[in-house]
KOLMI-739130 format. One line per 5 residues: number of its first residue (from 1); for each residue x, y, z of N, C-alpha, C. Coordinates in steps of 0.05 Angstrom, whole numbers. Layout:
BEGIN
NUM> X Y Z X Y Z X Y Z  ...
***
This chain:
BEGIN
1> 1338 51 -1057 1360 59 -1074 1383 44 -1064  1400 36 -1082 1423 20 -1078 1446 40 -1070  1464 29 -1054 1487 48 -1046 1514 31 -1055  1517 28 -1083 1540 19 -1093 1562 36 -1091  1583 28 -1078 1609 48 -1075 1631 35 -1091
6> 1639 52 -1110 1663 47 -1130 1686 45 -1112  1702 24 -1120 1729 22 -1104 1748 25 -1126  1747 10 -1150 1760 11 -1172 1741 10 -1198  1751 11 -1222 1732 9 -1244 1718 -20 -1246  1730 -37 -1234 1720 -66 -1240 1712 -80 -1210
11> 1711 -61 -1187 1702 -73 -1161 1690 -48 -1143  1667 -58 -1134 1650 -39 -1117 1640 -53 -1092  1634 -41 -1074 1623 -55 -1052 1594 -37 -1042  1579 -54 -1025 1556 -43 -1016 1549 -55 -987  1532 -35 -975 1520 -48 -951 1497 -69 -960
16> 1486 -83 -943 1462 -103 -951 1447 -92 -974  1445 -105 -998 1428 -98 -1016 1402 -116 -1018  1381 -103 -1030 1358 -116 -1032 1354 -134 -1055  1335 -152 -1057 1336 -168 -1078 1333 -151 -1104  1315 -132 -1105 1312 -115 -1130 1337 -99 -1137
21> 1356 -94 -1118 1380 -82 -1124 1402 -102 -1145  1394 -125 -1142 1410 -142 -1161 1405 -136 -1192  1378 -129 -1199 1375 -121 -1222 1387 -96 -1232  1384 -79 -1212 1399 -51 -1214 1429 -54 -1218  1440 -72 -1205 1468 -78 -1208 1475 -89 -1235
26> 1458 -107 -1246 1461 -115 -1274 1460 -95 -1295  1440 -76 -1289 1438 -51 -1308 1462 -36 -1308  1473 -32 -1287 1501 -17 -1282 1526 -31 -1293  1523 -55 -1305 1545 -70 -1314 1557 -90 -1296  1551 -91 -1274 1560 -111 -1258 1550 -140 -1268
31> 1576 -159 -1268 1571 -187 -1281 1573 -203 -1257  1582 -199 -1233 1582 -218 -1209 1577 -204 -1187  1560 -216 -1168 1551 -207 -1142 1562 -227 -1123  1580 -214 -1102 1592 -232 -1084 1576 -226 -1057  1566 -245 -1045 1553 -240 -1018 1572 -252 -997
36> 1580 -229 -982 1598 -237 -958 1585 -241 -931  1561 -234 -933 1541 -233 -907 1532 -263 -901  1539 -276 -876 1527 -300 -871 1498 -299 -868  1482 -320 -877 1453 -318 -875 1448 -317 -845  1427 -305 -838 1413 -305 -810 1425 -281 -791
41> 1442 -266 -803 1454 -245 -785 1432 -227 -773  1410 -220 -790 1388 -204 -784 1362 -218 -794  1341 -215 -779 1318 -230 -790 1305 -220 -816  1312 -192 -824 1303 -182 -846 1317 -184 -871  1342 -194 -869 1359 -197 -891 1351 -219 -910
46> 1355 -215 -935 1347 -237 -954 1370 -259 -953  1360 -283 -956 1379 -305 -953 1397 -307 -980  1416 -322 -979 1437 -324 -999 1419 -339 -1022  1402 -358 -1017 1388 -371 -1040 1368 -351 -1054  1357 -332 -1039 1342 -313 -1052 1357 -293 -1066
51> 1382 -288 -1056 1399 -267 -1073 1411 -279 -1098  1417 -307 -1093 1427 -323 -1119 1406 -324 -1142  1381 -328 -1133 1359 -329 -1151 1354 -303 -1166  1358 -280 -1148 1354 -256 -1163 1377 -249 -1183  1403 -258 -1175 1425 -254 -1194 1418 -272 -1220
56> 1411 -294 -1214 1406 -315 -1240 1383 -301 -1256  1366 -290 -1245 1342 -278 -1262 1351 -253 -1273  1373 -241 -1264 1382 -218 -1278 1406 -221 -1293  1415 -247 -1298 1435 -254 -1316 1462 -248 -1304  1466 -249 -1277 1489 -237 -1263 1497 -265 -1249
61> 1524 -269 -1252 1536 -290 -1235 1538 -282 -1202  1538 -303 -1188 1534 -301 -1157 1551 -320 -1142  1565 -307 -1122 1586 -322 -1104 1573 -319 -1076  1573 -341 -1061 1568 -338 -1031 1591 -343 -1018  1605 -324 -1004 1629 -330 -988 1627 -311 -959
66> 1613 -325 -946 1604 -312 -919 1627 -309 -903  1635 -284 -888 1652 -277 -874 1643 -268 -845  1652 -281 -823 1645 -272 -797 1671 -260 -787  1668 -237 -774 1695 -220 -765 1714 -218 -784  1739 -225 -778 1761 -219 -802 1759 -243 -816
71> 1767 -237 -845 1765 -260 -864 1791 -277 -859  1787 -304 -867 1806 -323 -865 1820 -323 -892  1844 -336 -894 1858 -340 -918 1838 -352 -936  1827 -374 -934 1810 -388 -946 1790 -368 -961  1778 -352 -943 1755 -334 -955 1768 -312 -973
76> 1793 -302 -967 1808 -285 -983 1814 -296 -1012  1822 -318 -1012 1826 -334 -1035 1804 -339 -1052  1783 -343 -1038 1756 -351 -1053 1746 -324 -1067  1748 -302 -1053 1742 -277 -1066 1761 -272 -1087  1786 -276 -1086 1803 -272 -1108 1799 -286 -1131
81> 1794 -312 -1124 1786 -332 -1149 1759 -323 -1162  1737 -314 -1149 1712 -308 -1160 1718 -283 -1175  1732 -263 -1170 1738 -237 -1180 1757 -245 -1206  1774 -264 -1204 1791 -271 -1228 1774 -285 -1250  1755 -297 -1242 1736 -311 -1262 1713 -296 -1270
86> 1708 -272 -1261 1686 -255 -1267 1689 -243 -1296  1667 -239 -1310 1668 -229 -1338 1665 -202 -1342  1667 -190 -1317 1667 -158 -1319 1666 -150 -1289  1655 -124 -1283 1659 -113 -1256 1643 -130 -1240  1652 -126 -1213 1644 -141 -1190 1632 -125 -1168
91> 1611 -131 -1158 1595 -121 -1135 1598 -137 -1111  1612 -132 -1090 1608 -149 -1063 1595 -132 -1042  1581 -150 -1028 1565 -138 -1005 1563 -153 -977  1561 -137 -958 1558 -151 -931 1536 -133 -916  1536 -133 -889 1520 -114 -872 1523 -86 -880
96> 1552 -77 -878 1558 -51 -882 1575 -45 -905  1586 -65 -916 1609 -65 -936 1637 -67 -929  1639 -66 -903 1665 -68 -891 1681 -93 -895  1665 -115 -891 1678 -141 -893 1685 -148 -922  1668 -136 -938 1672 -141 -967 1698 -125 -978
101> 1700 -101 -967 1725 -87 -977 1749 -95 -960  1747 -104 -940 1769 -112 -923 1782 -142 -935  1761 -155 -943 1769 -182 -954 1781 -180 -981  1772 -161 -1001 1782 -153 -1024 1811 -144 -1019  1815 -122 -1001 1838 -108 -998 1861 -127 -986
106> 1852 -145 -970 1873 -163 -956 1885 -181 -981  1869 -186 -1000 1876 -206 -1021 1893 -189 -1040  1889 -164 -1046 1901 -145 -1062 1932 -142 -1048  1932 -139 -1023 1957 -133 -1011 1974 -160 -1010  1958 -181 -1006 1971 -207 -1005 1986 -214 -1028
111> 1972 -210 -1052 1985 -214 -1080 2004 -195 -1089  2004 -171 -1076 2023 -152 -1087 2009 -133 -1108  1983 -140 -1112 1970 -125 -1139 1966 -95 -1130  1964 -90 -1107 1963 -59 -1099 1979 -54 -1072  1991 -31 -1068 2005 -25 -1044 1986 -15 -1025
116> 1998 -20 -997 1979 -8 -976 1969 20 -978  1988 39 -988 1976 65 -992 1951 70 -1007  1956 55 -1031 1933 59 -1052 1909 44 -1042  1914 23 -1028 1888 10 -1015 1873 28 -997  1889 39 -977 1877 57 -958 1863 81 -973
121> 1876 91 -995 1865 111 -1008 1834 107 -1019  1840 81 -1033 1816 71 -1049 1792 65 -1027  1797 53 -1001 1781 51 -982 1766 78 -972  1787 98 -969 1773 124 -960 1752 138 -980  1762 134 -1007 1742 145 -1027 1715 133 -1028
126> 1715 105 -1020 1692 85 -1016 1677 94 -990  1688 106 -975 1678 109 -947 1685 90 -923  1708 79 -927 1720 58 -906 1746 63 -901  1751 60 -875 1781 64 -860 1793 38 -864  1813 32 -878 1831 7 -880 1856 9 -867
131> 1863 35 -857 1891 42 -846 1896 22 -825  1879 10 -805 1883 -7 -784 1883 -37 -795  1868 -41 -817 1867 -67 -825 1892 -77 -840  1903 -59 -853 1926 -69 -873 1952 -64 -856  1971 -84 -850 1995 -80 -836 2012 -65 -851
136> 2029 -48 -838 2047 -31 -852 2072 -49 -861
***
């Protein structure tokens, strides 16, 4: 069973999803899946190519933006661009969902789309502590 964690009406994050979860995401209205997990982190994780094939089969767009440790400005901007081009709600995932929500929230803070307090609250509601990630 998938663990899609709603952050906003248009954005959700998840811990590592299975290939079958991509169809479930499509059924729930997601139009883009962003994979923030680098290939090869764990021997049992599906590859980006497998996830992309599942997304295409489900009629969902797919972006592979792997993040190791803290996201770079380039990675933050790549996620922003992918979301801006999405035709509807976006699901981003990594091992635990943390890199995905951190990358998204840093982009939101960088552009001024959302204030720090709102981002911390959205993170808490999704099960993530962003208080130490977002500078005051």
